[in-house]
C-alpha positions in Angstrom: -103.8 71.1 -20.7 -103.2 74.7 -21.5 -106.1 76.5 -23.2 -105.8 80.0 -24.6 -109.1 81.8 -25.2 -109.0 84.8 -27.5 -111.8 87.1 -26.6 -113.1 90.6 -27.1 -115.4 92.9 -25.1 -119.2 92.7 -25.5 -119.0 89.2 -27.1 -121.7 86.8 -26.0 -120.0 83.8 -27.6 -116.8 84.8 -25.7 -118.8 84.8 -22.4 -120.3 81.4 -23.2 -116.8 80.0 -24.0 -115.4 81.3 -20.7 -118.3 79.7 -18.8 -117.8 76.4 -20.6 -114.1 76.3 -20.0 -114.6 77.3 -16.4 -117.0 74.4 -16.0 -114.8 71.8 -17.8 -111.6 73.1 -16.1 -111.7 70.9 -13.0 -112.8 67.8 -15.0 -110.0 68.0 -17.5 -107.3 69.9 -15.6 -107.4 72.9 -17.8 -105.2 75.9 -17.4 -107.2 78.7 -19.1 -105.5 81.9 -20.2 -107.6 84.8 -21.6 -106.2 87.1 -24.2 -108.0 90.0 -25.8 -107.7 89.9 -29.6 -107.3 93.7 -29.7 -103.8 93.4 -28.1 -100.7 92.8 -30.1 -100.3 89.3 -28.6 -104.0 88.5 -29.3 -103.8 89.6 -33.0 -100.6 87.6 -33.4 -102.1 84.4 -32.0 -105.3 84.9 -34.0 -103.4 85.4 -37.3 -101.0 82.4 -36.7 -103.9 80.2 -35.6 -106.3 81.2 -38.4 -108.8 82.6 -36.0 -111.1 84.7 -38.1 -113.2 86.1 -35.2 -113.6 85.5 -31.5 -113.8 83.6 -29.4 -110.8 81.6 -30.6 -109.6 78.5 -28.7 -106.1 77.2 -28.8 -105.3 73.9 -27.1 -101.7 73.6 -26.1 -100.9 76.3 -28.5 -102.7 74.8 -31.5 -105.8 76.3 -33.0 -108.9 74.3 -32.2 -111.9 76.6 -33.0 -113.2 80.0 -33.5 -116.8 81.4 -33.1 -119.3 79.6 -31.0 -117.6 76.9 -29.0 -119.2 73.4 -29.2 -119.2 71.6 -25.9 -119.6 68.2 -27.5 -116.7 68.8 -29.9 -114.5 70.2 -27.1 -115.2 67.3 -24.8 -114.4 64.8 -27.5 -111.1 66.5 -28.2 -110.2 66.8 -24.5 -110.9 63.1 -24.0 -108.9 62.2 -27.0 -105.9 64.2 -25.7 -106.2 63.0 -22.1 -103.4 60.9 -20.8 -104.1 57.2 -20.6 -104.6 56.0 -17.0 
C-alpha cells in the first residue's frame, strides 16, 4: 500500500507519524513517501485531501487523517484494506 505523509519541519507529530509508519511498514508492506507541505505538491495534496495541518496521511492517494496519527485507527484501516489471504 502506498502511503503519503505530508510533513513540515520542526513538527513533533510529524516525527511521531514517521516513526509509526516506519515501524508498521514491514508488517503491512507500506511504501511511504514524505512530502513537505511547504512545496507546491504538498500544498496541492493538502488542499485536495482536506488536510488542515500536518502531519497529513493519504492511503493510496485518499485522505486518511491529519494531526496526531492514531496507531489504533491506522492499524484498523490497514487491516481492513489488506488483501484476503
